[in-house]
Rosetta silent file (secondary structure, phi, psi, omega in degrees, C-alpha in Angstrom):
SEQUENCE: MSKVKKRVLIIACAVILLIGVAIGAVQLHRHIIHQREVEAEMAEQRRIAETYFRLNFAFFLVSFSTGDREEMLIEMGGMYISYPQDDWFVSNRFGIDVTHYLFLKVYERETGATLSHDTMIEYFSHEFEPDGSLRLYNNGKHPEMEAYVEWVWEGALNWEETRLRELLAFKDDIDRIYRLYRIENADNGFERRTILELSPQMLDALLRAKFDPDYELDLISLQQAGY
SCORE:     score description
SCORE:     0.000 S_00000001
   1 L     0.000  137.048 -175.711    1.233  133.746   88.241 S_00000001
   2 L   -74.979  158.896  179.332   -0.489  131.918   91.014 S_00000001
   3 H   -59.824  -34.647 -179.585    1.007  131.425   94.417 S_00000001
   4 H   -67.272  -44.470 -179.451    1.295  127.681   93.761 S_00000001
   5 H   -63.473  -38.861 -179.514    3.235  128.191   90.529 S_00000001
   6 H   -63.576  -40.612  179.777    5.540  130.671   92.296 S_00000001
   7 H   -64.830  -44.267  179.062    6.174  128.169   95.060 S_00000001
   8 H   -60.630  -40.432 -178.748    6.883  125.375   92.548 S_00000001
   9 H   -65.565  -43.608 -178.774    9.268  127.714   90.645 S_00000001
  10 H   -64.813  -41.226 -179.792   11.116  128.665   93.844 S_00000001
  11 H   -65.599  -42.304 -179.905   11.418  125.048   94.918 S_00000001
  12 H   -63.469  -43.854  176.305   12.656  124.041   91.466 S_00000001
  13 H   -60.668  -40.761  179.017   15.225  126.816   91.501 S_00000001
  14 H   -65.820  -38.218  179.329   16.368  125.867   94.965 S_00000001
  15 H   -64.427  -46.773 -179.708   16.660  122.181   93.903 S_00000001
  16 H   -61.541  -40.277  178.210   18.673  123.190   90.802 S_00000001
  17 H   -64.943  -41.546  179.184   20.924  125.372   92.914 S_00000001
  18 H   -64.034  -40.242  177.136   21.467  122.603   95.448 S_00000001
  19 H   -63.552  -44.100  177.563   22.268  120.184   92.665 S_00000001
  20 H   -60.367  -44.107 -179.485   24.721  122.683   91.185 S_00000001
  21 H   -64.409  -40.624  179.853   26.344  123.245   94.567 S_00000001
  22 H   -64.760  -43.370  179.148   26.538  119.482   95.088 S_00000001
  23 H   -65.027  -41.828  179.027   28.094  118.870   91.674 S_00000001
  24 H   -62.947  -41.275  178.247   30.556  121.685   92.246 S_00000001
  25 H   -63.154  -43.093  179.345   31.444  120.296   95.687 S_00000001
  26 H   -63.114  -44.939  178.259   32.016  116.870   94.195 S_00000001
  27 H   -62.031  -44.200  179.946   34.192  118.275   91.408 S_00000001
  28 H   -61.559  -43.468  178.502   36.130  120.345   93.841 S_00000001
  29 H   -59.738  -45.021  178.865   36.654  117.307   96.076 S_00000001
  30 H   -64.352  -37.485  177.886   37.845  115.263   93.115 S_00000001
  31 H   -62.381  -45.043 -178.147   40.168  118.054   92.062 S_00000001
  32 H   -64.648  -42.450  177.691   41.658  118.232   95.557 S_00000001
  33 H   -64.057  -40.656  177.973   42.149  114.478   95.677 S_00000001
  34 H   -64.473  -42.291  179.741   43.729  114.445   92.234 S_00000001
  35 H   -60.342  -41.165 -179.942   46.007  117.348   93.193 S_00000001
  36 H   -65.502  -39.096  179.329   47.049  115.511   96.356 S_00000001
  37 H   -65.248  -41.560  179.200   47.716  112.352   94.355 S_00000001
  38 H   -65.559  -43.202 -179.234   49.844  114.306   91.835 S_00000001
  39 H   -63.621  -41.985  177.453   51.749  116.007   94.652 S_00000001
  40 H   -63.544  -39.567  176.779   52.262  112.659   96.375 S_00000001
  41 H   -65.245  -42.105  179.615   53.513  111.096   93.144 S_00000001
  42 H   -65.073  -40.361  176.648   55.884  113.965   92.572 S_00000001
  43 H   -63.498  -40.848  178.380   57.177  113.621   96.134 S_00000001
  44 H   -68.271  -37.743  176.267   57.694  109.931   95.683 S_00000001
  45 H   -66.953  -35.263  175.049   59.565  110.455   92.397 S_00000001
  46 H   -65.191  -42.098  177.025   61.708  113.010   94.139 S_00000001
  47 H   -63.340  -41.178  177.776   62.451  110.573   96.919 S_00000001
  48 H   -66.683  -39.652  179.785   63.424  107.859   94.441 S_00000001
  49 H   -64.698  -40.490  176.903   65.610  110.285   92.487 S_00000001
  50 H   -63.170  -38.679 -179.475   67.382  111.331   95.666 S_00000001
  51 H   -64.260  -47.747  178.998   67.859  107.699   96.659 S_00000001
  52 H   -64.477  -39.427 -177.900   69.404  106.844   93.293 S_00000001
  53 H   -61.559  -44.425 -177.115   71.600  109.971   93.364 S_00000001
  54 H   -67.841  -35.437  174.757   73.062  109.126   96.774 S_00000001
  55 H   -61.489  -51.897 -176.687   73.729  105.574   95.644 S_00000001
  56 H   -65.235  -37.253  178.207   75.346  106.611   92.376 S_00000001
  57 H   -64.622  -42.257 -176.246   77.364  109.335   94.097 S_00000001
  58 H   -64.713  -19.856  179.508   78.646  106.878   96.691 S_00000001
  59 L  -117.490   22.610  170.738   80.017  104.617   93.971 S_00000001
  60 L    69.219   19.509 -179.851   81.407  107.272   91.661 S_00000001
  61 L   -86.562  -17.368  170.455   78.725  106.749   88.974 S_00000001
  62 L  -136.849  157.925  178.570   77.849  110.434   89.092 S_00000001
  63 L  -102.931  160.603  178.883   79.868  113.456   90.179 S_00000001
  64 L  -117.741  129.762  177.817   78.836  116.114   92.645 S_00000001
  65 L  -144.751  172.695  177.319   79.446  119.830   91.969 S_00000001
  66 L   -73.057  158.419 -178.778   78.050  123.188   92.809 S_00000001
  67 L   134.616 -162.126  179.079   75.034  124.342   90.898 S_00000001
  68 L   -71.889   94.703 -175.532   71.403  123.471   90.656 S_00000001
  69 H   -60.916  -40.726  179.557   71.248  120.415   92.886 S_00000001
  70 H   -63.713  -45.360  176.631   67.638  119.518   92.044 S_00000001
  71 H   -59.135  -41.820 -178.857   68.310  119.586   88.312 S_00000001
  72 H   -66.358  -42.102  179.322   71.406  117.523   88.762 S_00000001
  73 H   -54.761  -51.628 -172.208   69.534  114.985   90.933 S_00000001
  74 H   -76.212  -44.835 -172.671   66.808  114.450   88.393 S_00000001
  75 H   -91.450  -23.590 -174.996   68.643  114.803   85.105 S_00000001
  76 H  -108.973  -47.293 -173.055   72.100  113.454   85.884 S_00000001
  77 H  -121.369   -4.043 -172.473   72.014  111.027   88.810 S_00000001
  78 L   -89.932   53.243 -176.658   68.484  110.402   89.888 S_00000001
  79 L  -158.628  166.212  179.285   67.973  107.229   87.956 S_00000001
  80 L   -70.115  127.069  178.139   69.111  103.595   87.769 S_00000001
  81 L  -126.835  120.618  177.512   72.666  103.269   86.441 S_00000001
  82 L   -74.045  152.867 -178.362   74.122   99.810   86.001 S_00000001
  83 L   -68.667  129.159 -171.803   77.620   99.260   87.186 S_00000001
  84 L   -73.648   78.967 -179.793   80.017   99.869   84.240 S_00000001
  85 L   -53.923  -33.657 -175.449   81.547   96.427   83.876 S_00000001
  86 L   -95.628   10.385 -178.463   83.399   97.446   80.719 S_00000001
  87 L   -69.624  158.887 -173.516   84.714  100.740   82.152 S_00000001
  88 L   -63.286  -30.708 -176.295   88.459  101.239   82.079 S_00000001
  89 L  -103.167   10.581 -176.810   88.880  100.944   85.872 S_00000001
  90 L  -112.148  142.932  174.089   86.441   98.124   86.475 S_00000001
  91 L    53.229   71.023  170.999   86.966   94.377   86.525 S_00000001
  92 L   -69.259 -167.438 -173.742   90.656   93.861   85.904 S_00000001
  93 L   -70.756  -11.513  177.115   91.848   90.301   85.178 S_00000001
  94 L   -94.166    0.447  174.569   91.304   89.394   88.806 S_00000001
  95 L    81.913   20.036 -177.995   87.639   90.481   88.525 S_00000001
  96 L  -126.439  154.724  167.311   87.771   93.486   90.853 S_00000001
  97 L   -93.480  104.020 -170.657   87.350   97.189   90.739 S_00000001
  98 H   -58.555  -42.603 -179.100   90.506   98.216   92.537 S_00000001
  99 H   -54.904  -51.406 -177.492   89.201  101.669   93.522 S_00000001
 100 H   -77.032  -24.785  172.930   86.151  100.348   95.282 S_00000001
 101 H   -58.674  -48.431  179.761   87.984   97.338   96.664 S_00000001
 102 H   -66.696  -42.316 -179.516   90.227   99.756   98.530 S_00000001
 103 H   -59.614  -41.170 -177.917   87.354  102.004   99.553 S_00000001
 104 H   -68.639  -30.689  176.378   85.445   99.031  101.027 S_00000001
 105 H   -68.396  -40.090  176.041   88.533   98.023  103.006 S_00000001
 106 H   -60.212  -49.432  176.812   88.781  101.568  104.422 S_00000001
 107 H   -51.922  -46.300 -179.266   85.106  101.393  105.345 S_00000001
 108 H   -66.669  -39.203  178.344   85.629   98.126  107.134 S_00000001
 109 H   -67.689  -37.738 -176.171   88.628   99.436  109.024 S_00000001
 110 H   -81.263  -30.047 -175.420   86.955  102.673  110.129 S_00000001
 111 H  -112.463  -23.221 -175.036   83.521  101.298  111.003 S_00000001
 112 L    86.481   -9.097  179.647   83.934   97.642  111.685 S_00000001
 113 L   -93.638  158.225 -177.771   81.149   96.963  109.199 S_00000001
 114 L  -127.298  144.474  171.353   81.677   95.088  105.960 S_00000001
 115 L  -135.880  110.023 -173.495   80.394   95.349  102.430 S_00000001
 116 L   -77.176  153.968  176.124   82.000   92.778  100.168 S_00000001
 117 H   -58.642  -38.670 -179.497   83.066   93.571   96.598 S_00000001
 118 H   -69.752  -36.837  177.169   80.843   90.727   95.291 S_00000001
 119 H   -64.681  -42.916  177.991   77.830   92.092   97.175 S_00000001
 120 H   -55.911  -52.600 -177.722   78.434   95.512   95.700 S_00000001
 121 H   -63.552  -41.405 -178.448   78.620   94.163   92.133 S_00000001
 122 H   -64.487  -39.068  179.165   75.580   91.893   92.610 S_00000001
 123 H   -53.750  -48.705 -177.209   73.476   94.775   93.906 S_00000001
 124 H   -72.487   -7.501 -174.769   74.012   96.750   90.716 S_00000001
 125 L   -80.547   -6.683 -179.091   73.274   93.820   88.468 S_00000001
 126 L  -136.798  136.972  178.773   69.483   94.201   88.848 S_00000001
 127 L   -84.969  -28.748 -174.628   67.267   97.267   88.539 S_00000001
 128 E  -122.618  153.882  174.366   64.316   95.511   90.229 S_00000001
 129 L   -76.478  168.189  177.513   63.778   93.236   93.216 S_00000001
 130 L   -58.025  -27.619  177.505   62.397   89.713   92.642 S_00000001
 131 L   -82.056    2.035  179.003   58.919   91.067   93.511 S_00000001
 132 L    90.867   -4.817  176.075   59.151   93.600   90.734 S_00000001
 133 L   -76.018  158.112  176.470   59.691   96.623   92.969 S_00000001
 134 E   -60.778  138.113  176.289   62.536   99.050   92.383 S_00000001
 135 L   -82.108  104.077  179.170   65.819   97.969   93.883 S_00000001
 136 L  -116.639  134.745 -172.725   66.569  100.893   96.217 S_00000001
 137 L   -63.869  -20.141 -177.927   69.399  100.606   98.701 S_00000001
 138 L  -107.623   27.995  178.934   67.219  101.927  101.560 S_00000001
 139 L   -88.290    8.229  175.200   64.185   99.698  101.030 S_00000001
 140 L    91.450   -4.140 -178.428   65.079   97.565  104.027 S_00000001
 141 L  -104.369   -2.265 -176.725   66.419   94.634  101.947 S_00000001
 142 L  -137.288   60.739 -175.462   70.033   95.794  101.584 S_00000001
 143 H   -56.664  -35.545 -179.565   71.306   96.902  105.002 S_00000001
 144 H   -63.821  -43.799  179.348   74.962   96.507  104.040 S_00000001
 145 H   -68.286  -41.065 -178.952   74.623   98.761  101.012 S_00000001
 146 H   -61.502  -44.873 -178.493   72.500  101.281  102.984 S_00000001
 147 H   -61.076  -41.308 -175.315   75.121  101.511  105.757 S_00000001
 148 H   -73.299  -41.877 -179.773   77.934  102.146  103.237 S_00000001
 149 H   -62.093  -43.389  179.752   76.022  104.733  101.165 S_00000001
 150 H   -67.883  -30.234  177.057   75.050  106.710  104.254 S_00000001
 151 H   -68.089  -42.640  177.671   78.647  106.569  105.489 S_00000001
 152 H   -65.517  -37.349 -171.408   79.931  107.940  102.180 S_00000001
 153 H   -74.050  -16.096 -177.711   77.164  110.552  102.003 S_00000001
 154 L   -58.440  119.065  179.708   78.177  112.108  105.390 S_00000001
 155 L    83.221    4.897 -172.688   79.380  115.625  104.569 S_00000001
 156 L   -62.606  -21.439  178.662   78.637  115.226  100.906 S_00000001
 157 L   -77.436   -8.750  178.251   77.220  118.733  100.535 S_00000001
 158 L  -125.513  102.548 -175.564   80.619  120.172  101.423 S_00000001
 159 L   -55.611  -31.646 -179.899   83.367  118.956   99.097 S_00000001
 160 L   -68.422  -16.765 -178.365   86.033  119.954  101.595 S_00000001
 161 L  -121.592    3.480 -175.985   84.639  117.487  104.094 S_00000001
 162 L   -63.169  144.129  179.027   83.153  114.786  101.835 S_00000001
 163 H   -60.496  -33.124 -179.232   84.050  111.199  102.574 S_00000001
 164 H   -62.855  -36.621  177.678   84.975  110.690   98.926 S_00000001
 165 H   -60.678  -41.265  176.299   87.748  113.194   99.202 S_00000001
 166 H   -65.436  -39.470 -179.529   89.190  111.256  102.063 S_00000001
 167 H   -68.210  -39.232  178.009   88.879  108.019  100.184 S_00000001
 168 H   -65.156  -38.173  178.332   90.573  109.379   97.134 S_00000001
 169 H   -67.535  -36.359  175.585   93.457  110.649   99.284 S_00000001
 170 H   -61.700  -47.463  178.993   93.734  107.170  100.802 S_00000001
 171 H   -56.627  -39.388  177.570   93.930  105.582   97.385 S_00000001
 172 H   -62.488  -36.320  179.569   96.706  108.007   96.464 S_00000001
 173 H   -64.185  -45.955  179.156   98.598  106.938   99.569 S_00000001
 174 H   -61.797  -39.294  179.054   98.356  103.255   98.574 S_00000001
 175 H   -63.721  -38.831 -179.682   99.413  104.120   95.059 S_00000001
 176 H   -66.628  -43.078  176.098  102.498  105.960   96.309 S_00000001
 177 H   -59.069  -40.285 -178.252  103.490  102.925   98.441 S_00000001
 178 H   -69.423  -44.424 -178.591  103.050  100.661   95.424 S_00000001
 179 H   -63.842  -38.784  177.824  105.002  102.907   93.018 S_00000001
 180 H   -62.127  -42.997  178.194  107.852  103.206   95.479 S_00000001
 181 H   -62.553  -41.678 -176.403  107.968   99.449   95.822 S_00000001
 182 H   -67.144  -37.277  177.682  107.840   98.982   92.072 S_00000001
 183 H   -65.717  -45.087 -175.709  110.754  101.447   91.579 S_00000001
 184 H   -69.506  -20.688 -177.893  112.840   99.820   94.290 S_00000001
 185 L  -117.395   23.055 -179.435  112.331   96.368   92.871 S_00000001
 186 H   -62.370  -30.544 -174.979  112.549   97.153   89.153 S_00000001
 187 H   -96.386    3.127 -178.836  115.818   95.226   88.920 S_00000001
 188 H  -107.633   18.025  176.081  114.554   92.249   90.913 S_00000001
 189 L    87.409    7.511 -179.787  112.180   90.963   88.259 S_00000001
 190 L   -71.353  123.393 -176.965  109.029   92.696   89.528 S_00000001
 191 L   -67.006  134.142  179.686  106.564   92.949   86.653 S_00000001
 192 L   -78.643  123.270  176.600  105.501   96.504   85.904 S_00000001
 193 L  -144.020  158.825  174.080  101.761   97.020   86.385 S_00000001
 194 L   -86.689  163.771 -179.241   99.512   99.951   87.365 S_00000001
 195 H   -62.759  -25.627 -179.447   97.679   99.745   90.676 S_00000001
 196 H   -71.351  -13.686  179.403   94.419   99.196   88.791 S_00000001
 197 H   -94.949   -3.743 -172.760   95.780   95.836   87.542 S_00000001
 198 L   -75.197  158.226 -179.943   96.591   94.422   90.955 S_00000001
 199 L   -86.091  164.835  175.770   95.103   91.379   92.631 S_00000001
 200 H   -58.270  -36.243 -178.857   93.193   91.404   95.925 S_00000001
 201 H   -64.230  -42.877  178.741   96.163   89.718   97.565 S_00000001
 202 H   -67.065  -38.853 -179.117   98.536   92.459   96.518 S_00000001
 203 H   -66.705  -41.107  177.421   96.139   95.180   97.571 S_00000001
 204 H   -61.448  -37.198  175.751   95.697   93.549  100.976 S_00000001
 205 H   -66.837  -39.536  177.990   99.482   93.514  101.373 S_00000001
 206 H   -67.709  -37.546  177.044   99.700   97.171  100.454 S_00000001
 207 H   -60.614  -45.997 -177.921   96.940   97.965  102.945 S_00000001
 208 H   -66.065  -34.648  178.765   98.805   96.159  105.686 S_00000001
 209 H   -67.696  -30.065  177.940  102.016   97.976  104.769 S_00000001
 210 H   -70.250  -36.590 -173.183  100.276  101.313  105.192 S_00000001
 211 H   -99.898   -7.618 -177.631   98.962  100.556  108.653 S_00000001
 212 L  -127.786   99.752 -177.259  101.764   98.347  109.999 S_00000001
 213 L   -66.111  -16.214 -177.988  105.237   99.985  109.866 S_00000001
 214 L   -94.876   -2.115 -179.086  106.856   96.684  110.880 S_00000001
 215 L   -79.056  131.396  179.826  105.300   94.739  108.002 S_00000001
 216 L   -96.519  111.861 -176.602  107.761   93.755  105.278 S_00000001
 217 L   -71.269  123.709 -179.341  106.075   94.206  101.932 S_00000001
 218 L  -136.832   83.212  176.612  106.842   91.351   99.495 S_00000001
 219 H   -80.461  -19.723  179.986  104.858   91.712   96.303 S_00000001
 220 H   -62.320  -48.465  179.060  107.441   89.805   94.285 S_00000001
 221 H   -59.727  -40.708  178.779  106.457   86.529   96.003 S_00000001
 222 H   -64.761  -39.970 -179.929  102.789   87.188   95.400 S_00000001
 223 H   -65.711  -40.513 -178.495  103.498   87.892   91.741 S_00000001
 224 H   -69.388  -24.817  175.280  105.497   84.710   91.376 S_00000001
 225 L   -84.448    0.898  176.118  102.540   82.817   92.932 S_00000001
 226 L   102.261    3.067  178.775  100.285   84.087   90.212 S_00000001
 227 L   -98.611    0.000    0.000   98.839   87.107   91.962 S_00000001
């Protein structure tokens, strides 16, 4: 083989090698980019799942227990859940969820911030924002919801300290005040109802009775007025 042919062959091999290296580099680069995109998408899905879980946890739509937290987040609570309007404890004849009505009042008393019952219900009525994006409480468009969810979430990883434990204990206190009043006024024409059937006016009166020892509780008058 002549020197010219050898040189041509060497150059051809070098070119083929360079092309192969270039193709490999491009493919590796594309793989890295794709892997980063997959990881970014997984991280975003995880963030969304955690956001949904915190929201659903704060409003008793999912429960929190020991175990595999990640599996629970994704499979049980990490998704959009509409507010259960037909649930047994939601929307009594006065149109309120008594449990959360009381919780929101406690939140207002302890923080000075407010989240109305109507705002809470309206938030859950849509899965998406008007622009088509997911309705997430921490997307900057729902500061009242965000403040409440983060308030409830404080200490959520420790059931002994969780805010929900305190809220449930508070509801029990209100229920005891109401049951005592109901028993004491059974012979005075007071209609027998459960606390979950009460009106906002009666609940407000019970709340005042809990915090003001000088307040004279009069639910009979409220009942006679249609509340």
